[in-house]
N, C-alpha and C positions, 0 to 999 in steps of 0.2 A: 504494499500500499504506500502510496506517495503522500508523505507529510513534509511540512516545511523543514523539520528537524532531522530527517533521515536521508538527506541527499549528500552522500558521502563521496562523491566524485572529487578528485583532486583539482583544485582551481587552475593548476598549470595546463589542463586539458582545454581551457578556453583560448579562443584566438586572441593573439596579442599578449598573452601572459608568458613572458619569457623568464629568465633567471632573475632579472632586475625587478620586474613587476611582481614576481611571486614573493620575492623577499620583502617588497613594500607592502604587499597584502598581509604578509605574515606579522608585519609591525602592527597592523590593525587587528591582529587575531584571526585573520581569515585564511584558512587552509582547504576548505571544502565548499561545495555549492551552497550548503545550508548556511554556512557562516556568511556568505555574501548576501544570501536572501535576507538574512537577519541583520544586515548593515542598515541602520536607520540613517536617512538624510539628516544633516544638521539644520536644513532649511529647504524651502522650495521657493524658486523664482517663477513668479506668475508673469508669463510672457504671452498670455492668451488674448490680451487686449492692447490696442494701440494706446500709448501714452505720449502724445506729441510734446515738443519742447515748450510751445507756448502755453501749455496748461500746468507747468510744473513749478513748484516752489522749492525752498531750501530743503534738502534732505529727501526729496521724492526721487522716484526711479523713471528714467526715460526708456521707452520701448517703442521705437519708431524707425522710419526710413529717413536718411539724411543725405544731403548733397555736400561734398567738400568744396569749400570756397577758397581756402588759402592755407599756406604753411608759413610759419614764422618761428623765431627763436626768442627766448628771454633768459636772463642770467648773464654769465660771461659772454663776451663776444665770440670767443673761440674756445676750443678744447672740450673735454668730456663734461664739464659742468654746465654747459648751456643746455637748455631743455626745448624740445620741439613743441610748438603750440599749433594745433589744427582747429581752424574755424569751420563749423558746419552750420547748415541751415536745415530746418525741418522740410522734408519732401514728401511726406505723407498726405493723403487727401483730407486728413482730419485736423491739420494744425499748421501753425508757423512757428517762428522763433528761431533763435541762433544760440549756439553753445560752443565754448572754447574747450577743446580737449587737451589736457596737459599730459604730455607723454614722458613722465619722469622715467629715466632709464630705458626709454623706448624710441630713441631718435631714429632708429632704423625704419620706423613706419613712414618716414618721408618718402621712401622709395616704393612702399608697397600701398599706401593710402593716397590715391591719385586725385588731384584737383578736378573737379567737374564730374566725378563718378558718384554713383549711389550706393550707399551702404546701409545695412541694418545695424542699428545702435541699440545696445542695452548697457545701462550704467546709472549709478546714483549721482545725482547732481547737487551742487552747492552754489549759494549766492554769495559772491564776494565783490563788494564795492559796485553793486548793480550788475555785475556780470555773472552770467550762468556758467559754471565751470564743472568739469568732470575729469577726475584723474584715474579712476578705476572703471574701465569700460571694455566692452567687447564690440568689435566690428567685423561684419561679414559682408562680402560683396552681394548686392542685390542680384536677383535672377536676371536672365537675358531680357526678359520683358519688363524689367524694373520693379518687380514684385518682391514681397518678403521671402527670404530663404526658409529652409525647413526648420531652423531654430525658433521661428516665430509661431505663435498660435499654440504654444504648449505651456504646461506648468512643468518646469524642469526640477528634479530633485538635485540638491547639492550635497554631496557626500564629503565625509572627512577624507582627507588625502594624507598620504605618506610617500616619501621617496619619489619614485618615478611615476606614480599613479596620476592620472588625469581624470576629470569628470567624464570625458568622452569615453575613455577606456572602461570606466566602471559602469556607465550607462549601457554601453555596448555588451559587456560581459553579463550584466543583469538581465537584459533583454533576451540574450542567448539561452540563459538558464530558463527563463520563463517560457520561451518558445519550445524547449526541449521536453518540458514536463507538461503533458496534455492536461492534467488535473490534479490539483492538491486536495486531499481527503479533508472533510470538514472536521474541526476539533470541538465544535459545540453542538448541542442537541438542537433539533428544530424548535423545541419549546422555548429555549433560552434566545434564540435568534428572533423568534416572533415577538416575544414579550419585550425584548429590549431594542428592537428594530436594528438588528445586526446583519451583516452580510455573510454569505458563505466564505470559508476561509480562502478558497481559490480566487474568488472575485476581490476579496479585501486586499491580498498581497499584490495582486497584479495592479490594482488602482493605486496602491500605496506608492509603488515605484514608477507608475505612469499615470498620474491622475488627469482625468478629463476636465475636472472642475475642482474648485476649492471645497465645495459642498461634498462631492464625492470623496475627496481626500479625507475630510473630517470623519465621514462615516466609516471609511476603511480604517483609519486610525483608531476610532472608538472600538471597532470589532476586534482588531489585533490587540489592543490594550486590555479589553475586557477579557479576552481569551488568555492572555498572559497572567493577569491578576488572578482570573478564576483558578488556573492550575496552581499558582503560587499559594493561594489560600487553601486549596484542596489539600496540597502536600502538607502544609503547616497545620491546618485544622485536623487532618487525618492523624498526623503524628501526635498531635496534642490529644486527640481522642483515644489513641491507643494507650496514652500514659494518664488518661483521665482518672483521678484518684477516687476510690470508693471511700467515703467517709468513715472514720472509726465510730463505733456506737457512742452516742452521747456527745455532748459539746466538749471541746478541748479546753482544759482549764490550766492556769499557770501552775508551775510546780513550786515547791516551797523555796527553792533556790532563787527563782525568778522574783517571787514576791519579796524576799529578803533583800534582794538587790535593788528593786524598784522603791521600796520603803526607805532604803538608806540614802537615796538620791536627795540633794538639797533643793531640788526643784521638781515640778510636776512635769511629766511626759506630756507631749502635745497630743491633740486628738488623732493626728494622722500616725504618730508613732504607736499609739495604743492600737488603732485599727490595723496597721501593718503587722504588729506583734501577734495579733489575733489570727490574721490570714496566714502567717508563717507557722504558727503553732498548729493550726488545723492541718496544713500540709505535712508538717513533721509527724503528726499522729495518724496520718492515713497509711494505707497499705502500700501505696506506690511511691517511688522516690520523688521528692520535690524538685521542681525546676522553676525557680522564681527569680525575677528581677526586682530588686529594691532601687528605685530611683528617686533622687531628691536633690534639690539645689544645694550649693555649697553652704555648709553649716546648718543643715536641717536636722542633723542627728541620726544619720544612717548607721554610723559605727556603733552608737549606743544600742540601737535596735538589734544590730547583729550580735553583740555581746550578750544581750539578754536573751536572744533567741537560742544562743549556744547553750545556755544554762538548762534549757528544756531538754536538749540532747544529753547533756552531762548527767542529768538526773536519771537517765535510763541506762547509764554505764557506757555510752558511746564517747569516741574521741572526736575532736574538732580540729580542722586544719583552716587557718586564716592566712590567706595569701595576698601579698601586696606587690605592685610592680617594681618598687625600688626598695634598696635596703634602708634608705632613710625613712621612708614611709613605714615600712615594716617595723622598724625599731621604735617609731613613734607610737604605732598600734600596741607593740608590746608593752611599752611603758604605761599607756592609758588602760590597757587591759589589766595590767598588774594592779594599778591603783584601784580600779573598780572591783576586781574579782578575787584578789588575794585574801582579803579579809573573810571571804566566804569559804576558804579552804581549797580554792581551785589552783591546780598546779599548771603553770604556763611555762613554755620554753620558747627561746628565740633562736631560729635556725636560718642562717644564710651562708653564703659562700665564704665569708670571713671567719666563720667558726671552724677552727682546724684542729688537726692532731688528736691528742688525748682528750681534749674537751669535747671534740666532735664525736668521737668514738663512744664516750660515756653517754653523751646525749642521745645519740642514735639508739643505743642499748636501752635507755630509759623509755624512749618512745615505743620501741618494739615490745617492751615488757608491760606497757600500759601504766607506767609511773608518771606519765605526763597526760594532762587532760586536754589542753589546747596548745597546739603547735603553731607559731607564727613565723612566717617567712617569706622569702621571694620565690623565684623559680627553682631555688635549691630544693624545694619540696618536691619537685618532679624527679630528682635523680633516683636511680635504681637502689642506692644504698639506703635510702629512707623506707623503712618498713614499719607500718602502723600496727598497733595491737587490735584496735577495733574502730577504724575510721568511719564515722557515720554521717558527718556533716562537713561540707566544704563551703567556706565563704571566700569569695574572690572579690576583692576591692578594685575599683577602677578596671572593671571587666574588659573594656574596649582595648586595653593595652596588652591583653594576652590573646594568643592566637587559639584557634579552635583546637589544634593539635596539643598545645600545652595544657589546656583544660582537661582534655581527655586523658592525658598522661597522668594527671593527679586523680581523676576520677576512677581510674582503673586500679588505684590502690585501695579502694573500698568495695566491699561486696555489694552493698545497696546503698549508695550514697544519696544524701539529700544535698541539693545545690542551691546556694544563694549567691546571685551575682549582684554586685553593688556598683552604681555609677552616679557620679555628680555631674555628668553631662546628660541632662534630662532628654528623654527620647520624645521627639515630636509624635503627635497623635498618629499621623500617617505611617510613621516608621513602626510604631508599636503594633499597628494592625497588619503590617507585612513582615519586616525583618524578624520582629519578636513575636510573631503570631502563634508560635508554639511555646511561648513562656507565659506563665502567670506574672502579673505585674502589680507590685505594691508601689504607691507614690507618696512621698512626703512633700506636701505643699506648705504646710504650716511651719513658720520659723519659730524658734524658741522666744519666749516672752522678753521684752526689754531691748530687742535688737533694733538699731536705727538703720534706715536705708543709707547705703553708701553714696556720697555725693561725687559725681564724676565730672571732671573738667577735661576738655580738649585744649591742649597747649601747643601753640606754634612757636616758632624760634623767638618771636618777639615778646612772648609772654614768659620765656623761661626764667628771667630774673624774679618776677613776681611769685612764680611757683616755688623757687628756692626760699624765698622769704616766708611763704606760707608754711612750708615744711619746717622751717627754723622755728616758727611759733609753736608748732606741735612739740618740738624738742624742748622748748622752755616750759611746756606744760608736763613734761615728764613722759611723753608719749614716744613711740618708736616707728620706724619706717623701713620700707624696702625700696631699693633702687634696682630695677631690672633692666638688663641690656641683652641684645640678642647675640652678642659675640663675646668670647673670653678675651681675645686680644685683636689688635688692629688687622693683622695678616695682610697688610698692604692695601686695605681698603679704608683710606683715611676719611671718607665721607661717613662712615658708621662710628658711632660712639661705642666703645667696648668697656668691659668690666674693668680691666687693669688700669687704663688711662683715666677713666672716670673716677676710680677709686682714689687716685691721687688728687684729682681735681676737687672731689667732695671733702677731702681732709682739709684743703684749704678754705673751702666754703663754710665748713662747720668744725673749726679747729678744736673746740672744747668737747665735742661729742665723740665718745669712743665708737669704733666701727670695726668691721671685718668683711673680708672678701669670701665668697663661697661660690664654687663652680664644680662642674663634673670632673675636672682633672685633679681635684684635691683628693687625698687619702680619705677613705670613709670615716676613720676614726677622728680625723681633723674636722671634717664636716659635722660629725656628731658633737664634738666639743664646742665648735662655734655656735651651733644651734642651742646647746645647753646654756652657754653664756648669754646668748640673745634672750632665751626664755627666762633666765633669771634676772634680766634687766641690766646686766653688765655691759651690753652694748646698746647704742642708740639707734644704729642702722646697719643693715646688711646691703652690700653691693653684690649683686648676684645675676646669674643667667636664670633661665626659666626652670632651674632645678628646684626652685621653691614653689613650683606650680600646684602641687598637690600635697595635702596632709600636714603642712606646717600650721600649728594652731597657737598664736601668741595673742592673747586678749588685749594686750596693752599696745599692739601695733595699730596705728590709725592712718598711716600714709602708704600708699602703693604708687610708686612712680614707674612707668613703663615707657622707656625710650624706644624710638622707632616702632611705635605701636602699630603702624600700618603693616609691619612685617609679621605680626602675629595673627593667628586665626582667631575667630570669635570664641571658640571654646577655650583656648588658651588664655585669652584676655579675660574671660569670665572667671576662669580658675584662679588666675593670678589676682584678680581683684578680690576674690573670695578669701585671700589670706588676711585681709583686714575686715573691720566690721564684725568681729567675733565676740563682742561685748557690748555693754551699754554705751560705750563711748562712741561719739560721732567720728566716722571715718571718712577718708577721702581717696580717690583714685585719680591720678593725673596721667592722661594718655598724651604723650609727647609725639608729635608727628613731623615728618619732614616737609619740604616744600612741593615735591612732585608726588601726588597721590593718584593711584589707579581708581577708576570708578568703583571697583570692588572694595578697595581699602576705604574709600569715602563711606560706603554703605556700612562696612563693619564698625567704623568709629561713631557713625550716626546711631546705630542700633545700640552701642554701649553707652552713649550719652542719654539715650531715651529711656533705657530700662535696666533694672537689676534683676528682673524676673528671668531666671534660667530656662524656664519653659518657653517663653517668648523668644529669648535669644536662641534657643535651639531650633525653633521654627524658622527663624530668619537665617540661621546658619544653613539650614536645609535648602532655603530658597537661593542663597548665594552660592553655596558650595555644591550642592547635590548630595544625594544620599550615600554614594559609595564612600566618599571621604569622611563623611560625618560619622558613620557607623564602623568604619575600618573594614567594610565588606569589599571595598575596591580591591584590596589586596587578597582576600580570602576567596574571591571568585564566586561568591554566592549570589549576591544581589545584582544580577545583570539584567535589570529591566531594560528592554529595548523600545517598546512602543508606548508603554504607560509612563506617566509622570507623577511622582509622589507629591508634587506640590500643586498639581492641577486636577488630578483624578481622584480626589478623596471620596467623591460620591460613588464613582466606580468601585473603589476599594470597599466601601461599605455594602454595596449591592452584591459583589461577588463573595464577600465574606458571609452574608446572609444565605446566598444560594449553596455555598459549600456546606454550611452548617445544616441547611435544610436536607441536602442530599445525604450527608453523612448520618443524620439522625435516623433516616428512614432505611438506609442501606449502608452501614459502616464499612462493609467489605466490598462495596461497589460490584455486587454479584448479580444483581437483577438485569433483565434483558435491556431495559431502558438506559442502563449505564454502560452498555457494551462499548460505545464510542469512547468514553472516558477511559475504560480499561485498555482499549487499544492504543490511545495516545500515551497513556502512562507507561505501557510495555514496549511500545515501538519507537516513540519519539517524544519523551517527556520534556517540557520546557524547563522543569526544575527536578533535580534528583533528589529523592527522598532522604538519602543519607546526608545531604548537605543542608537540610532544612533547619539545622540548629543555628542560632545566632552566635 
């Protein structure tokens, strides 16, 4: 049966695909016919209607016949730096007007674009000092009778390019494949197509790559997006259904250890913390292993929830592994865990790569013999030498920093492990419905009482002196600050401020304030010593790279200064800002930016200025960066949405999720005759592999 995803012929069998083109296709991840069919255009150019010069304004697109009136040059009088300028007039029957074609780097067009001849023109125009100009354009000779050539009258797909690839070659190869396959099998039932006004798969893919109209293109895209999301949801929901826990008899109740810990706290837990603990406890008491994501903004109290939930497992005699992405963060978790739990008789151990020799051997023996209740560490917990006595519960902090393989390596050390993933990078709603569709999710929205919203300032070079003065006032109040830079040293790029040079500068700016440098090249023990001094108030400020992005909790720190903020992603900026504002003190974040900003950088800084809400920021990050980078799935290869958009197709995601649930509720094994088509797709050409459906 012919499906979109089982066309395994090698791309090199197509005309025009030699060694260079094959290598270029490979850079796009294309090696087979199916790969090419699933190459989505980055845009489409509508050349179906004449758009004459006389009707155009700034930023609009010309699509018309023109007559060449003259050639001239501007710039230097001679040499390579002078630029050809071609004046054309509209020659279509629908309009008039003139246009200057600026041929940057294309002076050779003087010989091929002849005065007095007619050409088909397509290009975006701009208005400059009253003159209509165009520097990015296509010109094709008109036909012998002076009419439009074949490029006109179509909506042309514009594909991403690499190496030697051209739009013409890709379009030609695409049409060759479509002509070779007589008919692609439908991937949706007649019922779904009728209810949601969708096209047959064969018709949809042909229209998508060669649309007769924009309306037809949208219906084709909707069909392919719906299909893609439907199978993603079906795989995720089916996987979740297989793991759906049957609840233990009666309501889950807190253990004696949990109640003792909660009662000893000097503050009340938030409503969201209590709700999340209840959800986790119910999962822990059920028959099947827990698979839950605990998400919450910076400072919302996720770690406390994790510690208390661990007590529920310890009360049953199990061991707990608590894993963090860096030794610095793991050490801080070990210290906070010890302060909270040691009074309850809980035995904690800290295991990282720096624990060596006899001390390591004794620690590993204690873990294997069950003399340790909670083991806290980094990826060292993955190593084969670590053998647990009864590992029952795995907690992974900053889960997006670990790969799927690393998580599985730890989980394999437990017979029936419960898994809690934690993230301070909140997951936008669209992603929680897709990437994390097979996870149960607990969310901490509520912040602890008494916290004030961090005031964020955008600082340009002209405002730098006022910023230093404002930070100096905070030092006089006895408060602390972080100065964060993107580089450790200059490395020959003098336009970037770096940690080493700015440390010397700041010592001159604040001569009476003790300070320290901290960055990734320092020895781990030295970093720990510096942070301890900072925590005890012996240092007024730290000059750092983004090594302080996660886990550093200093309530007295009120100022976060991030230099070259335009070079940081939204998630990193939000995490860094979250290092302050961790007490009742008013805190400030200064985002210092350079003179030249990209549009994306402007968007990021604007979002940070507007909001401190991590969930809003995550949604904006999704809009700006896209889902792959945001979730780390771009590297894992799981979330390769081709036709659907997580930012624009939320309504489709909800529809297909409901459809997947409806189908699985009545036929979880997809065994009925009406679901034969789904079975065929999943077995013959699945859009998403089931074993990859874990986030």
